[in-house]
N, C-alpha and C positions, 0 to 999 in steps of 0.2 A: 584803138583807144588805149590799150595797155601800154603801148610805147609812149604815148603822149603823157599819160598820168604819172608814169614813172621817171619822167625828165626831172633832173636835179639841177637847179641853178640857185647859187647862194643868194639869199635875200629875197627870193621869189617863192610863193606858195601857189600851187595849183589847187585851188579848193574844190572845184567841181569840173567834171568833163561830161557834157551832155551829147548824146547822139541825136541830131535833129534832122528835120526834113526841110526841103526848099533848096535854095542856091548852094548852101554849105552843108557839110556832112557833121561836123562837131562844133561845139561852142564851149569855151573855157571860161570859168570864172577864176581869176588869179588876183593875187595881192602882191605888189612889188613897191619897194620904197623909192626906187630909182628907174628912170626910163631906160637906162642901159641894161637893166635886168630884163626888161620886156623885149628890147632888141636882141639880147642873147637867146631868149625863148624863141622869137621869131626865127633866128638863124638855126637853132636846133630843130625847130618843127620842119623847116624846109630840107633837112637831111633825111627825113623819114620817107622811105620808099612809098610812092604814091601821093605824097603831099605836094601840091604844085602851087598853091597860092594861100594867103591868109587875108583876113579882113579884121581890122582892129576897131573897137568901140570902147568908150569909157562910160562907166556908170557914175552919174553925177549926184544922184540921190535915190533913195528907196523908200517906198511906203508899202505898208500892208494893211489888211482889214482891220487888225486889232491894235493899230498904232495911230495915234493922232498925228496929224501933219504939223 
């Protein structure tokens, strides 16, 4: 996780790195202004030893208990 959280890509921020259970080992919450930055992140992730695959999802909206929809 340390290698992942320390990746530096201009214009992209890794906000959170979660260790999770299930099919995948980690989940990242990132912010990027361009899809090219996400592509660069993907390329850098696959250079990390032991990293063999990725899965990408987009958050379209967010709600929490204390916020009206």
